[in-house]
N, C-alpha and C positions, 0 to 999 in steps of 0.2 A: 585802473578803474576803482580799485579798493581805496586808493589814496584820495581820489576825488570824493568818494562816498564819505570817508572819514572827515574830510575837510568840510563837506556840506553839513554834517551832523554838528559841527562846532558853531555853525552860524545860527543866529536867532531864527525863530520860527517864521516871522514875517519875511525875512530875507530869503529863506528857503522857498516860501510860497511864491515870492516875486520871481525868483530864479526859475522855478518850475514853470510858472506861467510864461515867462519870456522864452524858455526853451521850447515849450509846446507851441507857442506862436511862431517862433523861428523855424521849427520843423515844418509847421503847416505852410508858412510863407515860402520856405525853400521848396517844398513839394509842389506847390502851385506854380512857383516861378519856373522850376525846371520843366514841369509838364507844359506850361505855356510856351517856353522857349522851344522845346522839341516839336510841339504841334505847329508853331509858326515856321520853324525850319523845314518841316515836312511839306507844309503848304506852299512855301516859296519854291522849294525844289520841284514840286509837282507842277507848279505854274511855269517854271523855267523849262521843264521838259515839254510841256504842252506848246510853249512858244517855239521851241526848237523844231518840234514836229510840224507846226504850222508853217514855219519859215522854209524848211526843206521841201515841204509839199508845194509851196508857192514857187520855189526855185525850179523844180522839175516841170511844173505846169506852165510857167511863163517862158518856156524854151530857154531856160538858163543853162541847159546842158551844153548847147552849141558855144555859149560864151565861155563856159568852164573848159571846154575842150581846146579853146584857143590858148589856154594857159600852158606854156611850154617851158618857161624858165622863171627864175626869181625876178628877172627884170620886168616881167608882166604883173608883179605883185602890186595891188592897188591899196592905197591908204585911205579907206573910207570908214567913217564911223559905223558902228553896228557890229554884228557878229562876225567872227572869222569864218571864211569859207575856203576850202581847199579840196583838191583832188588827190587821190592816192591810188596806187596800183597794188596788185596782189603781192608784189615783191617788196612793198613798203616805201616806194618812192612817193614823195609828197610834193605837190605843186600848190602853193598858197595863192589864191586868186584875190582874196580880200582879207586884210588883217595886218596886225603889227608884227606878229611873230609866228613862225611855223609851229605846228603841233606835231610831234613825232607820232607815227602810226603805231598802234598797239596790235597785239595778236588778234584782238576782237575786231579791229578795223580791217585787218588783212583778210579775216574770215569772211567779212561782208563783201570785200572786193572779189574774193574767189568765188562767191556765190553760195557758200555753205551756211551763211547766216543771213537773215532778213534785215537786221539792223544791229547796231551796237550803241549803247548809251552808257557813258562812264565819265569819270572825272580824272583829269590828268593835268600835267604841267606843260605849258608851252616852253619853247627854247629860251625865252627871257625869264622864266620862272613863274609866270602868271598861272594861277590855278584856273582851269577851264572846264566847263561842262560840255562834253562833246557828244554829238549824235551823228552816226555814220550810217548811210543808206546807199544802195546801188544807184548808179546814174541811169535815168530814163531819158530816151531821145525820141523826138517826134511826137506827133499827135497820138500815135498808138502806144506811146510810153514803152518802147522796146528797151530792155535793159542791156546796157553795153557790157561786154565781158571784161573781167579783170580790172574794172574801174569802179571806184566808189567816191562819193562826195561826203565830206565832213563839214558840219556847221557847229560852231562852238561859241559859247558866251562866257565871259569872265565870271568866276564865282564871287567876285567882289559885289555883284548885284545882290547876292544873298548874305554874304558874311558881314558886310557893312551894316545893313538893317538889323541883323541878328546881334551884332556887337552893341549897337545903340540900344536895342531892346534889353540886352543883358544888363547894361549900366542902369537903365531905367528901373528894371526889376530889382536890381541890387539896392538902388537908392530908396525905392518905395518900400522894399522889404526891411531895410535898415530902419527907416522911419517907423514902420509898423512894429518892429521888435522893441525899439526904444519906447514907443507909446505904450506897448503892452507891458513893458517892465514898470513904467510909471503907474499904469493902471493896476498892475499886480501889487505894487507897494501900497497904493491907496486902498485897494480892496482888502489886502492883508491887515493894514492898520485899522480899517473900519471894522472888519469882521472879527479881529482879535481884541477889540476894545473891551467887550465883556470878559474875555479871558484875563486881560490885564486887571480889570476890576476884581475878578475872582482871586487873582494872584495877590493883589494888594490886601484883600480881605483876609486871605489865609495867612499872609505874613503878619498882619495886624493881630490875628488870633494867636499865632505862634509867639508873638512878642509880648502881648498883654494878657493872654489866656482869657480873653473876654469872649465867652461863648454866646453872648446875647446878640452878636452882630448877625445881620441877615442881608442877603443880596437880593435886590429887586428882580423879580422874574417877569420878563416881557416876552410874549409870544409862546410858541410851543416847539421851537427848533431844538437842535442839539445843545446849543449854548444855554437855552432856557432850562432844558432838562438837567444840564450840569449844575446850574445855579440852584435848581430845586433840590437836587441830590445833596449839594453842599449844605443847604439850609436844613434839610432833614437830618443830615449827619451832625450838624452843629446842635440841633435841638436834641438829638439822641445823646450826644456827649454832655450837654447841659443837664439833661434829665438824669444821666448816669452819675454825674458829679453830685447833683442834688441828693440822689438816693444814697450815694456813698457817704456824703456828709451827714445825712439823716441816720444812716446805719452807725456811723462812728458816734454821733451824739447819743443815739438810743443805747448803743452798747456801753458807752461810758456811764450813762445813767443807771443801767441795769447792773453793771459791775460795781458801782459805788456802794450799793446796799450790802452785798455779802462782804465786800472788802472792809467796809466800816464796822460791820458786826464782828468780823474776825479780828480786826485791829483792836477793838474795844476788849474783846475777851482775852486776847494775847497780852495786851497791856495790863489787864487785871491780874492775870497769872504771873506776869513778870514782877509786878509790884508786890504781890504776896510772897514771891520767892525772895525779893530783895529785903523786905521787912522781916522775914522769918516767921511771919504769922501763919497759922494753919487755918484751914477752912474745913467745915464738915465734909466727910466723904461724899455725902449725897450732893452737896453743892458743887464739889469738884467734879463729880461724875457728870452732873448736868452741864457744867461749863465746858467740859471736854466734848460732850455730845453735841453741844451747840457749835463748837469750833468744827467738829467733823461734819456736821450738817451743812455749815456754810461752805466748807471746802468742797463737799459733794455738789452743792448747787453751783459753785464757781466753776468746777470742772465740767459740769453739764452745760453751763452757759458757753464756755469756751468751745466745747465740742460742737454745740449747735452753730456757733459763729463760723467755725471751720467748715462745717457741712454747707452752710449757706453761702460761703464765699467761694466755693469751688466753681471753676469755669467749665464751659463745654455745654453742648446741647443735651447731654444725658443727665445733667445735674449730679454726676458722680465722676469717679476717676476712670471707670472702665467703659468699654464699648457696649452698645446695645446688644442684647442677646434674647433668644426666646426663653422665657421664664415660665415655670409652672406657678401660676398665681395661687391655686388652691394649696399647694405645698407651702408657699411663702406665708399665706394666711394661717395655715395650721401651725407653722413654726412660731409665728408672731403670737398666736393665742397661747401657746405653751409658755412663752416668756411673760405674757400678761398674767397668767395664773400665778406666777411667782410674785408679781407685784400686788396682786389682790387675792390672796389665798382664801379669803372668806367669801368671795364672790362666786356666783354660778355662771359659767359660760355655756350658752346654748348655741351650738354651731351647726351649720348645714352648708357644706361646701361642694359645689359641682365642679368638675374639671374645667379648667380654662387656662389657655396659654396666651401670654402677651409678650411684646417686645420691649424690653426695658433693661436698665442696669440692675443686676440682682441685689447688690448690697443697698443701693439707694431705695429700691422698691420695698425691701424688707423693713428698712428704717421708717419709710412713710407709713406702712401698715402698722408697725409697732407704735408710732406716734398717735395714730387714730385710736388704737386700743388703750394706750396709756391715758389718753384724754377721757375715754369712757370709764376707765378704772378710777381715775382721779375724782370724777364727779358722781360716781355711783354711790348710793347709800350703803351702809353696812349690811352685809348679807344680801346685797342686791343681785340683779341678774343682768348680764350683758349678752345681747343677741347678735350673733354674727352670721350673715347670710351671703353666699356667693352664688349667683345664678346668671349664666350667660354674660359674664363680664361685668356684672354690676355687684359690687361689694357694699353691703350695708352693715353698719355697726351702730347698735342702739343701746343707750343706757337709760336708766330710770331715775336719773338725778333731777336736779332742780330745773334743768333746761337753760336755754339762752334767750333773753328777751329779743323781740323782733327788731328793735332799734339797734341792737349790737351785732346782729348777724352779718351786715356788710363789712365789718371790721375784723372778723375772726381770723382771716388769713393774712392780715397785715403783720409785719415784723414787729416784735416786742409789744404787740397789743395784748392786753389782758383785761378781762372783765373786772369791773370794780368789786364784784362779789367774790372773785377768785384770787385776789391779790395776796390773800393770806396763805394760799396753797403753794406748794413748791412748783417751780417751773420758770422758764425763761421767756415765754411768749414767742418762741421761734418754731415750736413743733409743727403747728398747722401751716406756717409759712413754708417750711421744708416740704411738707406733704404736697402743697399746691405746686411748688416748683418741680418736684419729681414727677407728679402726675401730668403736668403740662408738657414736660420734656418727653414723656412717653406717649403723647398724643391723646390723653384722656381728660376727664373733668372730675372735680370734686366739689361737694357742697355740703353745708350743714343746714338742718331745718328742725323745727319743733315737731316732736312726735305726739301722736294722739294719746291722751292719757298721761302726759308728762314725760319729761326726758328729751333727749336729743338724738337725731338720726344723722349719721355721717354717711353720705353716699359717694362712692368712688366708682367711676366708669372708665374702663380701659378697653381699647379695641383689641380684637383677637389677633393671634398670629398662627401660622401653620403649625400643626402639631409636630414636634420633633420625632424623628424615627426612633424606634426602640433600640436600646443599646444591645449590642451583640456580646454575650459573655465570652 
């Protein structure tokens, strides 16, 4: 059986469908044919038994017993068409009155002759080998139908009257069934070929995409069946891949553009230092110090940009490398505020943090909060104030800087986007994009808006998580 299954798996799908349809039809036809044959055989046998009862009744009623009693030897055997009729005694002696060949008496027939059984109905072979259906009953004599002792009469009909029609019926059923199976196989092939035509188109399209990497190809969607759903899913997947490739190409182009500036500046400064060293000329210490500071600043900017790119390129639902965990958001914000104080020591941080727990990746969440605070520090005026509030899962970070124009707010979370007024400030343009990605992975939302009285408000909303149990010391 396993070999047959393995062999079927090697066949094309349409061939398997056709074979399964043919097998199902063949099983159904065989079941119907066998049932029909058995029902017909049972009906013919019942009809034969009824005819035997009718004939033996007519024989006793028409004073046939006196004629049967005249049968004393095989010389009196009469060759008449019709059923075989014979007398038999309780000892098993048989006298055939009509028929071609005697039928041996069975124990059931002897029991009828002895009077212990009312009748015997069975199938047996005559002396010439003919299969006969035999009915044996006691002999009744006279109008009063008095049963004669130790004598019974048997009437038999050849089973050929049943077997020949049944054989003909079997051949007819086999022929019709074979035609039905062949027709169902052809129909199965046609149905499989027609039904799998959209699958063939899908296969050709997939092969074309794999060969040419052309993600603009789409499959026409007709109807709402499984094939249509498969085509729609393929189109959606292709569109997603095309969008992903476009975003990847855009990321590479933007990253190349952003990397070009610090690299060019570093190259210029390094070439200047090399030329000074080669010519042996000296430069004032202040100029040399400024030149080295510029190189260091460009290296720091380049390292920050590469770190942001690595953070942005991480895969997974969490936006980070670790799994989601229940995190204390107020502790994370407090830690981020302390780091922000180091970046803006002249600024005043006004904080109000209520306890709140969220489900997120700890390192990614802290980096997102730090990016929001860094953005506030960067745009805050000297000796300004940064207000940080956390109430019921809503974190707000407000600065008192110049603010963001309304026409620029839709682009603040795009990668590498920087406001024209902020291009002179350090940064890669990826910080807010990383924030949006992390918050979205944690099931939250983030937005920037203009604050009343000037400045910008960053609002971060994260759904709460069950409070973790206290640690047992």
